[in-house]
CHARMM-style PDB file with segment names, atoms N, HN, CA, C and O in Angstrom:
ATOM      1  N   MET     1       4.522  -7.812 -21.275  1.00  0.00      PROA
ATOM      2  CA  MET     1       3.985  -8.059 -20.065  1.00  0.00      PROA
ATOM      3  C   MET     1       2.378  -8.037 -20.383  1.00  0.00      PROA
ATOM      4  O   MET     1       1.891  -7.179 -21.120  1.00  0.00      PROA
ATOM      5  N   SER     2       1.724  -8.904 -19.852  1.00  0.00      PROA
ATOM      6  HN  SER     2       2.120  -9.600 -19.253  1.00  0.00      PROA
ATOM      7  CA  SER     2       0.292  -8.948 -20.124  1.00  0.00      PROA
ATOM      8  C   SER     2      -0.217  -7.860 -19.097  1.00  0.00      PROA
ATOM      9  O   SER     2       0.445  -7.374 -18.180  1.00  0.00      PROA
ATOM     10  N   ILE     3      -1.594  -7.560 -19.450  1.00  0.00      PROA
ATOM     11  HN  ILE     3      -2.132  -7.954 -20.194  1.00  0.00      PROA
ATOM     12  CA  ILE     3      -2.143  -6.595 -18.541  1.00  0.00      PROA
ATOM     13  C   ILE     3      -2.384  -7.068 -17.079  1.00  0.00      PROA
ATOM     14  O   ILE     3      -2.345  -6.227 -16.181  1.00  0.00      PROA
ATOM     15  N   LYS     4      -2.638  -8.403 -16.794  1.00  0.00      PROA
ATOM     16  HN  LYS     4      -2.669  -9.086 -17.524  1.00  0.00      PROA
ATOM     17  CA  LYS     4      -2.749  -8.939 -15.440  1.00  0.00      PROA
ATOM     18  C   LYS     4      -1.356  -9.208 -14.826  1.00  0.00      PROA
ATOM     19  O   LYS     4      -1.354  -9.220 -13.595  1.00  0.00      PROA
ATOM     20  N   GLY     5      -0.110  -9.436 -15.469  1.00  0.00      PROA
ATOM     21  HN  GLY     5      -0.111  -9.426 -16.469  1.00  0.00      PROA
ATOM     22  CA  GLY     5       1.027  -9.234 -15.075  1.00  0.00      PROA
ATOM     23  C   GLY     5       1.452  -7.772 -14.557  1.00  0.00      PROA
ATOM     24  O   GLY     5       2.128  -7.656 -13.535  1.00  0.00      PROA
ATOM     25  N   PHE     6       1.031  -6.675 -15.296  1.00  0.00      PROA
ATOM     26  HN  PHE     6       0.481  -6.769 -16.126  1.00  0.00      PROA
ATOM     27  CA  PHE     6       1.345  -5.484 -14.981  1.00  0.00      PROA
ATOM     28  C   PHE     6       0.390  -4.963 -13.689  1.00  0.00      PROA
ATOM     29  O   PHE     6       0.697  -4.107 -12.858  1.00  0.00      PROA
ATOM     30  N   HSD     7      -0.664  -5.618 -13.760  1.00  0.00      PROA
ATOM     31  HN  HSD     7      -0.913  -6.314 -14.434  1.00  0.00      PROA
ATOM     32  CA  HSD     7      -1.511  -5.343 -12.455  1.00  0.00      PROA
ATOM     33  C   HSD     7      -0.872  -5.896 -11.182  1.00  0.00      PROA
ATOM     34  O   HSD     7      -0.738  -5.275 -10.127  1.00  0.00      PROA
ATOM     35  N   ILE     8      -0.514  -7.090 -11.420  1.00  0.00      PROA
ATOM     36  HN  ILE     8      -0.622  -7.595 -12.277  1.00  0.00      PROA
ATOM     37  CA  ILE     8       0.218  -7.691 -10.104  1.00  0.00      PROA
ATOM     38  C   ILE     8       1.450  -6.895  -9.597  1.00  0.00      PROA
ATOM     39  O   ILE     8       1.632  -6.674  -8.400  1.00  0.00      PROA
ATOM     40  N   VAL     9       2.318  -6.460 -10.623  1.00  0.00      PROA
ATOM     41  HN  VAL     9       2.170  -6.639 -11.596  1.00  0.00      PROA
ATOM     42  CA  VAL     9       3.421  -5.570 -10.264  1.00  0.00      PROA
ATOM     43  C   VAL     9       2.919  -4.223  -9.662  1.00  0.00      PROA
ATOM     44  O   VAL     9       3.483  -3.759  -8.671  1.00  0.00      PROA
ATOM     45  N   PHE    10       1.748  -3.520 -10.316  1.00  0.00      PROA
ATOM     46  HN  PHE    10       1.290  -3.897 -11.121  1.00  0.00      PROA
ATOM     47  CA  PHE    10       1.148  -2.294  -9.906  1.00  0.00      PROA
ATOM     48  C   PHE    10       0.855  -2.436  -8.249  1.00  0.00      PROA
ATOM     49  O   PHE    10       1.287  -1.645  -7.411  1.00  0.00      PROA
ATOM     50  N   VAL    11       0.029  -3.614  -7.967  1.00  0.00      PROA
ATOM     51  HN  VAL    11      -0.322  -4.257  -8.647  1.00  0.00      PROA
ATOM     52  CA  VAL    11      -0.340  -3.871  -6.746  1.00  0.00      PROA
ATOM     53  C   VAL    11       0.712  -3.877  -5.741  1.00  0.00      PROA
ATOM     54  O   VAL    11       0.592  -3.340  -4.640  1.00  0.00      PROA
ATOM     55  N   THR    12       1.801  -4.531  -6.168  1.00  0.00      PROA
ATOM     56  HN  THR    12       1.898  -4.968  -7.062  1.00  0.00      PROA
ATOM     57  CA  THR    12       2.993  -4.956  -5.177  1.00  0.00      PROA
ATOM     58  C   THR    12       3.742  -3.579  -5.072  1.00  0.00      PROA
ATOM     59  O   THR    12       4.033  -3.262  -3.919  1.00  0.00      PROA
ATOM     60  N   VAL    13       4.096  -2.731  -6.034  1.00  0.00      PROA
ATOM     61  HN  VAL    13       3.859  -2.989  -6.971  1.00  0.00      PROA
ATOM     62  CA  VAL    13       4.547  -1.323  -5.825  1.00  0.00      PROA
ATOM     63  C   VAL    13       3.891  -0.496  -4.951  1.00  0.00      PROA
ATOM     64  O   VAL    13       4.481   0.201  -4.126  1.00  0.00      PROA
ATOM     65  N   SER    14       2.358  -0.547  -5.125  1.00  0.00      PROA
ATOM     66  HN  SER    14       1.878  -1.114  -5.795  1.00  0.00      PROA
ATOM     67  CA  SER    14       1.506   0.348  -4.406  1.00  0.00      PROA
ATOM     68  C   SER    14       1.533  -0.093  -2.942  1.00  0.00      PROA
ATOM     69  O   SER    14       1.428   0.747  -2.048  1.00  0.00      PROA
ATOM     70  N   THR    15       1.687  -1.528  -2.656  1.00  0.00      PROA
ATOM     71  HN  THR    15       1.772  -2.210  -3.383  1.00  0.00      PROA
ATOM     72  CA  THR    15       1.688  -2.010  -1.082  1.00  0.00      PROA
ATOM     73  C   THR    15       2.995  -1.465  -0.732  1.00  0.00      PROA
ATOM     74  O   THR    15       2.968  -0.855   0.337  1.00  0.00      PROA
ATOM     75  N   LEU    16       4.051  -1.498  -1.270  1.00  0.00      PROA
ATOM     76  HN  LEU    16       4.073  -1.994  -2.138  1.00  0.00      PROA
ATOM     77  CA  LEU    16       5.415  -0.920  -0.751  1.00  0.00      PROA
ATOM     78  C   LEU    16       5.326   0.617  -0.640  1.00  0.00      PROA
ATOM     79  O   LEU    16       6.023   1.157   0.219  1.00  0.00      PROA
ATOM     80  N   LEU    17       4.581   1.325  -1.384  1.00  0.00      PROA
ATOM     81  HN  LEU    17       4.015   0.886  -2.082  1.00  0.00      PROA
ATOM     82  CA  LEU    17       4.558   2.665  -1.278  1.00  0.00      PROA
ATOM     83  C   LEU    17       3.803   2.918   0.098  1.00  0.00      PROA
ATOM     84  O   LEU    17       4.189   3.716   0.951  1.00  0.00      PROA
ATOM     85  N   CYS    18       2.643   2.101   0.189  1.00  0.00      PROA
ATOM     86  HN  CYS    18       2.329   1.452  -0.504  1.00  0.00      PROA
ATOM     87  CA  CYS    18       1.825   2.355   1.550  1.00  0.00      PROA
ATOM     88  C   CYS    18       2.680   2.142   2.785  1.00  0.00      PROA
ATOM     89  O   CYS    18       2.654   2.868   3.779  1.00  0.00      PROA
ATOM     90  N   LEU    19       3.488   1.003   2.606  1.00  0.00      PROA
ATOM     91  HN  LEU    19       3.509   0.413   1.798  1.00  0.00      PROA
ATOM     92  CA  LEU    19       4.465   0.769   3.868  1.00  0.00      PROA
ATOM     93  C   LEU    19       5.494   1.816   4.060  1.00  0.00      PROA
ATOM     94  O   LEU    19       5.920   2.042   5.193  1.00  0.00      PROA
ATOM     95  N   PHE    20       5.914   2.461   3.045  1.00  0.00      PROA
ATOM     96  HN  PHE    20       5.568   2.278   2.125  1.00  0.00      PROA
ATOM     97  CA  PHE    20       6.706   3.369   3.180  1.00  0.00      PROA
ATOM     98  C   PHE    20       6.015   4.751   3.713  1.00  0.00      PROA
ATOM     99  O   PHE    20       6.596   5.564   4.432  1.00  0.00      PROA
ATOM    100  N   LEU    21       4.896   4.855   3.316  1.00  0.00      PROA
ATOM    101  HN  LEU    21       4.424   4.194   2.733  1.00  0.00      PROA
ATOM    102  CA  LEU    21       4.004   5.940   3.803  1.00  0.00      PROA
ATOM    103  C   LEU    21       3.778   5.995   5.291  1.00  0.00      PROA
ATOM    104  O   LEU    21       3.969   7.018   5.948  1.00  0.00      PROA
ATOM    105  N   ALA    22       3.312   4.711   5.858  1.00  0.00      PROA
ATOM    106  HN  ALA    22       3.157   3.879   5.325  1.00  0.00      PROA
ATOM    107  CA  ALA    22       3.181   4.359   7.091  1.00  0.00      PROA
ATOM    108  C   ALA    22       4.600   4.472   8.000  1.00  0.00      PROA
ATOM    109  O   ALA    22       4.501   4.860   9.164  1.00  0.00      PROA
ATOM    110  N   LEU    23       5.680   4.188   7.546  1.00  0.00      PROA
ATOM    111  HN  LEU    23       5.761   3.873   6.600  1.00  0.00      PROA
ATOM    112  CA  LEU    23       6.746   3.945   8.046  1.00  0.00      PROA
ATOM    113  C   LEU    23       7.386   5.547   8.265  1.00  0.00      PROA
ATOM    114  O   LEU    23       7.827   5.922   9.351  1.00  0.00      PROA
ATOM    115  N   TRP    24       7.356   6.263   7.242  1.00  0.00      PROA
ATOM    116  HN  TRP    24       6.998   5.958   6.359  1.00  0.00      PROA
ATOM    117  CA  TRP    24       7.467   7.672   7.270  1.00  0.00      PROA
ATOM    118  C   TRP    24       6.693   8.576   8.355  1.00  0.00      PROA
ATOM    119  O   TRP    24       7.263   9.313   9.160  1.00  0.00      PROA
ATOM    120  N   SER    25       5.416   8.413   8.253  1.00  0.00      PROA
ATOM    121  HN  SER    25       4.953   7.815   7.598  1.00  0.00      PROA
ATOM    122  CA  SER    25       4.629   9.174   9.158  1.00  0.00      PROA
ATOM    123  C   SER    25       4.794   8.814  10.482  1.00  0.00      PROA
ATOM    124  O   SER    25       4.760   9.740  11.293  1.00  0.00      PROA
ATOM    125  N   PHE    26       4.963   7.709  10.890  1.00  0.00      PROA
ATOM    126  HN  PHE    26       4.990   6.957  10.231  1.00  0.00      PROA
ATOM    127  CA  PHE    26       4.994   7.186  12.457  1.00  0.00      PROA
ATOM    128  C   PHE    26       6.381   7.273  12.937  1.00  0.00      PROA
ATOM    129  O   PHE    26       6.526   7.514  14.135  1.00  0.00      PROA
ATOM    130  N   ILE    27       7.601   7.091  12.080  1.00  0.00      PROA
ATOM    131  HN  ILE    27       7.483   6.896  11.106  1.00  0.00      PROA
ATOM    132  CA  ILE    27       8.771   7.113  12.657  1.00  0.00      PROA
ATOM    133  C   ILE    27       9.653   8.101  12.094  1.00  0.00      PROA
ATOM    134  O   ILE    27      10.578   8.532  12.782  1.00  0.00      PROA
ATOM    135  N   LEU    28       9.465   8.515  10.892  1.00  0.00      PROA
ATOM    136  HN  LEU    28       8.713   8.165  10.333  1.00  0.00      PROA
ATOM    137  CA  LEU    28      10.509   9.267  10.381  1.00  0.00      PROA
ATOM    138  C   LEU    28      10.107  10.954  10.089  1.00  0.00      PROA
ATOM    139  O   LEU    28      10.899  11.825   9.730  1.00  0.00      PROA
ATOM    140  N   ALA    29       8.791  11.095  10.332  1.00  0.00      PROA
ATOM    141  HN  ALA    29       8.147  10.388  10.624  1.00  0.00      PROA
ATOM    142  CA  ALA    29       8.321  12.696  10.047  1.00  0.00      PROA
ATOM    143  C   ALA    29       8.945  13.569  10.920  1.00  0.00      PROA
ATOM    144  O   ALA    29       9.197  13.147  12.049  1.00  0.00      PROA
ATOM    145  N   PRO    30       9.227  14.636  10.642  1.00  0.00      PROA
ATOM    146  CA  PRO    30      10.066  15.675  11.177  1.00  0.00      PROA
ATOM    147  C   PRO    30       9.074  16.236  12.456  1.00  0.00      PROA
ATOM    148  O   PRO    30       9.458  16.542  13.585  1.00  0.00      PROA
ATOM    149  N   GLU    31       7.950  16.267  12.026  1.00  0.00      PROA
ATOM    150  HN  GLU    31       7.638  16.019  11.109  1.00  0.00      PROA
ATOM    151  CA  GLU    31       6.812  16.790  13.145  1.00  0.00      PROA
ATOM    152  C   GLU    31       5.663  15.991  13.108  1.00  0.00      PROA
ATOM    153  O   GLU    31       5.327  15.467  12.046  1.00  0.00      PROA
ATOM    154  N   ARG    32       4.938  15.815  14.269  1.00  0.00      PROA
ATOM    155  HN  ARG    32       5.212  16.240  15.132  1.00  0.00      PROA
ATOM    156  CA  ARG    32       3.627  15.203  14.286  1.00  0.00      PROA
ATOM    157  C   ARG    32       2.490  16.357  14.104  1.00  0.00      PROA
ATOM    158  O   ARG    32       2.562  17.486  14.589  1.00  0.00      PROA
ATOM    159  N   SER    33       1.494  15.878  13.358  1.00  0.00      PROA
ATOM    160  HN  SER    33       1.435  14.961  12.963  1.00  0.00      PROA
ATOM    161  CA  SER    33       0.237  16.702  13.180  1.00  0.00      PROA
ATOM    162  C   SER    33      -0.901  15.795  13.005  1.00  0.00      PROA
ATOM    163  O   SER    33      -0.760  14.574  12.923  1.00  0.00      PROA
ATOM    164  N   GLY    34      -2.015  16.389  12.947  1.00  0.00      PROA
ATOM    165  HN  GLY    34      -2.130  17.380  13.013  1.00  0.00      PROA
ATOM    166  CA  GLY    34      -3.120  15.461  12.631  1.00  0.00      PROA
ATOM    167  C   GLY    34      -3.216  15.012  11.148  1.00  0.00      PROA
ATOM    168  O   GLY    34      -3.890  14.017  10.882  1.00  0.00      PROA
ATOM    169  N   MET    35      -2.576  15.695  10.174  1.00  0.00      PROA
ATOM    170  HN  MET    35      -2.028  16.503  10.390  1.00  0.00      PROA
ATOM    171  CA  MET    35      -2.403  15.287   8.799  1.00  0.00      PROA
ATOM    172  C   MET    35      -1.509  13.900   8.594  1.00  0.00      PROA
ATOM    173  O   MET    35      -1.795  12.879   7.970  1.00  0.00      PROA
ATOM    174  N   ILE    36      -0.400  14.224   9.300  1.00  0.00      PROA
ATOM    175  HN  ILE    36      -0.168  15.054   9.807  1.00  0.00      PROA
ATOM    176  CA  ILE    36       0.644  13.209   9.190  1.00  0.00      PROA
ATOM    177  C   ILE    36       0.245  11.783   9.783  1.00  0.00      PROA
ATOM    178  O   ILE    36       0.667  10.718   9.333  1.00  0.00      PROA
ATOM    179  N   THR    37      -0.592  11.914  10.813  1.00  0.00      PROA
ATOM    180  HN  THR    37      -0.934  12.779  11.179  1.00  0.00      PROA
ATOM    181  CA  THR    37      -1.052  10.724  11.629  1.00  0.00      PROA
ATOM    182  C   THR    37      -2.122  10.066  10.718  1.00  0.00      PROA
ATOM    183  O   THR    37      -2.173   8.842  10.591  1.00  0.00      PROA
ATOM    184  N   ALA    38      -2.958  10.895  10.102  1.00  0.00      PROA
ATOM    185  HN  ALA    38      -2.917  11.888  10.206  1.00  0.00      PROA
ATOM    186  CA  ALA    38      -3.857  10.403   9.074  1.00  0.00      PROA
ATOM    187  C   ALA    38      -3.408   9.643   7.899  1.00  0.00      PROA
ATOM    188  O   ALA    38      -3.872   8.575   7.499  1.00  0.00      PROA
ATOM    189  N   LEU    39      -2.218  10.493   7.281  1.00  0.00      PROA
ATOM    190  HN  LEU    39      -1.841  11.360   7.606  1.00  0.00      PROA
ATOM    191  CA  LEU    39      -1.627   9.578   6.216  1.00  0.00      PROA
ATOM    192  C   LEU    39      -1.079   8.239   6.762  1.00  0.00      PROA
ATOM    193  O   LEU    39      -1.114   7.273   6.001  1.00  0.00      PROA
ATOM    194  N   GLY    40      -0.597   8.095   7.953  1.00  0.00      PROA
ATOM    195  HN  GLY    40      -0.569   8.880   8.572  1.00  0.00      PROA
ATOM    196  CA  GLY    40       0.075   6.827   8.532  1.00  0.00      PROA
ATOM    197  C   GLY    40      -0.845   6.048   8.671  1.00  0.00      PROA
ATOM    198  O   GLY    40      -0.491   4.874   8.565  1.00  0.00      PROA
ATOM    199  N   ILE    41      -2.269   6.264   8.937  1.00  0.00      PROA
ATOM    200  HN  ILE    41      -2.557   7.218   9.023  1.00  0.00      PROA
ATOM    201  CA  ILE    41      -3.375   5.286   9.265  1.00  0.00      PROA
ATOM    202  C   ILE    41      -3.771   4.790   7.736  1.00  0.00      PROA
ATOM    203  O   ILE    41      -4.012   3.600   7.535  1.00  0.00      PROA
ATOM    204  N   VAL    42      -3.822   5.730   6.707  1.00  0.00      PROA
ATOM    205  HN  VAL    42      -3.626   6.697   6.870  1.00  0.00      PROA
ATOM    206  CA  VAL    42      -4.158   5.558   5.543  1.00  0.00      PROA
ATOM    207  C   VAL    42      -3.209   4.417   4.664  1.00  0.00      PROA
ATOM    208  O   VAL    42      -3.567   3.561   3.856  1.00  0.00      PROA
ATOM    209  N   GLY    43      -1.885   4.771   5.160  1.00  0.00      PROA
ATOM    210  HN  GLY    43      -1.594   5.467   5.816  1.00  0.00      PROA
ATOM    211  CA  GLY    43      -0.837   3.889   4.708  1.00  0.00      PROA
ATOM    212  C   GLY    43      -0.867   2.552   5.339  1.00  0.00      PROA
ATOM    213  O   GLY    43      -0.513   1.571   4.685  1.00  0.00      PROA
ATOM    214  N   CYS    44      -1.241   2.450   6.495  1.00  0.00      PROA
ATOM    215  HN  CYS    44      -1.529   3.247   7.026  1.00  0.00      PROA
ATOM    216  CA  CYS    44      -1.316   1.112   7.249  1.00  0.00      PROA
ATOM    217  C   CYS    44      -2.438   0.408   6.552  1.00  0.00      PROA
ATOM    218  O   CYS    44      -2.223  -0.737   6.154  1.00  0.00      PROA
ATOM    219  N   ALA    45      -3.707   1.002   6.340  1.00  0.00      PROA
ATOM    220  HN  ALA    45      -3.882   1.933   6.663  1.00  0.00      PROA
ATOM    221  CA  ALA    45      -4.883   0.556   5.763  1.00  0.00      PROA
ATOM    222  C   ALA    45      -4.539  -0.216   4.331  1.00  0.00      PROA
ATOM    223  O   ALA    45      -4.884  -1.357   4.022  1.00  0.00      PROA
ATOM    224  N   GLY    46      -3.763   0.723   3.548  1.00  0.00      PROA
ATOM    225  HN  GLY    46      -3.483   1.649   3.800  1.00  0.00      PROA
ATOM    226  CA  GLY    46      -3.441   0.340   2.186  1.00  0.00      PROA
ATOM    227  C   GLY    46      -2.569  -0.805   2.161  1.00  0.00      PROA
ATOM    228  O   GLY    46      -2.665  -1.641   1.262  1.00  0.00      PROA
ATOM    229  N   ALA    47      -1.617  -0.908   3.208  1.00  0.00      PROA
ATOM    230  HN  ALA    47      -1.539  -0.228   3.937  1.00  0.00      PROA
ATOM    231  CA  ALA    47      -0.482  -1.765   3.109  1.00  0.00      PROA
ATOM    232  C   ALA    47      -1.299  -3.280   3.645  1.00  0.00      PROA
ATOM    233  O   ALA    47      -0.759  -4.355   3.387  1.00  0.00      PROA
ATOM    234  N   LEU    48      -2.427  -3.239   4.286  1.00  0.00      PROA
ATOM    235  HN  LEU    48      -2.866  -2.365   4.496  1.00  0.00      PROA
ATOM    236  CA  LEU    48      -3.185  -4.445   4.753  1.00  0.00      PROA
ATOM    237  C   LEU    48      -3.885  -4.670   3.632  1.00  0.00      PROA
ATOM    238  O   LEU    48      -3.665  -5.786   3.160  1.00  0.00      PROA
ATOM    239  N   LEU    49      -4.739  -3.935   2.967  1.00  0.00      PROA
ATOM    240  HN  LEU    49      -4.918  -3.029   3.351  1.00  0.00      PROA
ATOM    241  CA  LEU    49      -5.908  -4.201   2.084  1.00  0.00      PROA
ATOM    242  C   LEU    49      -5.340  -4.342   0.523  1.00  0.00      PROA
ATOM    243  O   LEU    49      -6.069  -4.841  -0.335  1.00  0.00      PROA
ATOM    244  N   MET    50      -4.081  -3.902   0.223  1.00  0.00      PROA
ATOM    245  HN  MET    50      -3.489  -3.497   0.919  1.00  0.00      PROA
ATOM    246  CA  MET    50      -3.669  -3.949  -1.045  1.00  0.00      PROA
ATOM    247  C   MET    50      -3.136  -5.553  -1.358  1.00  0.00      PROA
ATOM    248  O   MET    50      -3.435  -6.067  -2.436  1.00  0.00      PROA
ATOM    249  N   PRO    51      -2.501  -6.146  -0.562  1.00  0.00      PROA
ATOM    250  CA  PRO    51      -2.393  -7.692  -0.489  1.00  0.00      PROA
ATOM    251  C   PRO    51      -3.491  -8.468  -0.750  1.00  0.00      PROA
ATOM    252  O   PRO    51      -3.458  -9.362  -1.595  1.00  0.00      PROA
ATOM    253  N   VAL    52      -4.703  -8.141   0.062  1.00  0.00      PROA
ATOM    254  HN  VAL    52      -4.730  -7.415   0.749  1.00  0.00      PROA
ATOM    255  CA  VAL    52      -5.796  -8.834   0.043  1.00  0.00      PROA
ATOM    256  C   VAL    52      -6.421  -8.706  -1.327  1.00  0.00      PROA
ATOM    257  O   VAL    52      -6.989  -9.692  -1.796  1.00  0.00      PROA
ATOM    258  N   TYR    53      -6.365  -7.594  -1.998  1.00  0.00      PROA
ATOM    259  HN  TYR    53      -5.903  -6.793  -1.617  1.00  0.00      PROA
ATOM    260  CA  TYR    53      -7.003  -7.295  -3.339  1.00  0.00      PROA
ATOM    261  C   TYR    53      -6.126  -8.126  -4.203  1.00  0.00      PROA
ATOM    262  O   TYR    53      -6.657  -8.920  -4.979  1.00  0.00      PROA
ATOM    263  N   GLY    54      -4.864  -8.022  -4.144  1.00  0.00      PROA
ATOM    264  HN  GLY    54      -4.433  -7.377  -3.513  1.00  0.00      PROA
ATOM    265  CA  GLY    54      -3.842  -8.810  -5.121  1.00  0.00      PROA
ATOM    266  C   GLY    54      -4.082 -10.316  -5.156  1.00  0.00      PROA
ATOM    267  O   GLY    54      -3.956 -10.974  -6.188  1.00  0.00      PROA
ATOM    268  N   VAL    55      -4.460 -10.865  -3.887  1.00  0.00      PROA
ATOM    269  HN  VAL    55      -4.562 -10.330  -3.049  1.00  0.00      PROA
ATOM    270  CA  VAL    55      -4.743 -12.292  -3.802  1.00  0.00      PROA
ATOM    271  C   VAL    55      -6.052 -12.529  -4.503  1.00  0.00      PROA
ATOM    272  O   VAL    55      -6.127 -13.434  -5.334  1.00  0.00      PROA
ATOM    273  N   CYS    56      -7.179 -11.704  -4.194  1.00  0.00      PROA
ATOM    274  HN  CYS    56      -7.117 -10.969  -3.519  1.00  0.00      PROA
ATOM    275  CA  CYS    56      -8.314 -12.032  -4.898  1.00  0.00      PROA
ATOM    276  C   CYS    56      -8.320 -11.780  -6.421  1.00  0.00      PROA
ATOM    277  O   CYS    56      -8.986 -12.454  -7.206  1.00  0.00      PROA
ATOM    278  N   PHE    57      -7.456 -10.670  -6.798  1.00  0.00      PROA
ATOM    279  HN  PHE    57      -6.914 -10.122  -6.160  1.00  0.00      PROA
ATOM    280  CA  PHE    57      -7.409 -10.664  -8.224  1.00  0.00      PROA
ATOM    281  C   PHE    57      -6.566 -11.850  -8.986  1.00  0.00      PROA
ATOM    282  O   PHE    57      -6.800 -12.139 -10.159  1.00  0.00      PROA
ATOM    283  N   TYR    58      -5.649 -12.449  -8.270  1.00  0.00      PROA
ATOM    284  HN  TYR    58      -5.459 -12.214  -7.317  1.00  0.00      PROA
ATOM    285  CA  TYR    58      -4.801 -13.358  -8.879  1.00  0.00      PROA
ATOM    286  C   TYR    58      -5.667 -14.634  -8.872  1.00  0.00      PROA
ATOM    287  O   TYR    58      -5.683 -15.380  -9.851  1.00  0.00      PROA
ATOM    288  N   LYS    59      -6.414 -14.888  -7.714  1.00  0.00      PROA
ATOM    289  HN  LYS    59      -6.401 -14.283  -6.918  1.00  0.00      PROA
ATOM    290  CA  LYS    59      -7.315 -16.182  -7.997  1.00  0.00      PROA
ATOM    291  C   LYS    59      -8.346 -15.940  -8.865  1.00  0.00      PROA
ATOM    292  O   LYS    59      -8.818 -16.963  -9.360  1.00  0.00      PROA
ATOM    293  N   LYS    60      -8.837 -14.913  -9.202  1.00  0.00      PROA
ATOM    294  HN  LYS    60      -8.453 -14.082  -8.800  1.00  0.00      PROA
ATOM    295  CA  LYS    60      -9.887 -14.467 -10.060  1.00  0.00      PROA
ATOM    296  C   LYS    60      -9.363 -14.955 -11.748  1.00  0.00      PROA
ATOM    297  O   LYS    60     -10.026 -15.644 -12.524  1.00  0.00      PROA
ATOM    298  N   VAL    61      -8.217 -14.459 -11.956  1.00  0.00      PROA
ATOM    299  HN  VAL    61      -7.678 -13.900 -11.326  1.00  0.00      PROA
ATOM    300  CA  VAL    61      -7.671 -14.381 -13.180  1.00  0.00      PROA
ATOM    301  C   VAL    61      -7.113 -15.713 -13.608  1.00  0.00      PROA
ATOM    302  O   VAL    61      -7.000 -16.020 -14.795  1.00  0.00      PROA
ATOM    303  N   THR    62      -6.726 -16.588 -12.485  1.00  0.00      PROA
ATOM    304  HN  THR    62      -6.817 -16.338 -11.521  1.00  0.00      PROA
ATOM    305  CA  THR    62      -5.992 -17.855 -12.816  1.00  0.00      PROA
ATOM    306  C   THR    62      -6.986 -19.072 -12.789  1.00  0.00      PROA
ATOM    307  OT1 THR    62      -6.579 -20.207 -13.035  1.00  0.00      PROA
TER     308      THR     62
END
């Protein structure tokens, strides 16, 4: 696997991890606190921005 192929896979896995983090913090967390809410917000931001970065990277290397 080339480095650009690995990069695309890594961005995809990172996006899925951010989605899981947001889902866990807003729906599945056993208790609510400021830190858990902050993790959810960061997870949402990552889930939105990682695919944008992936598309920009893909356009740049092809």
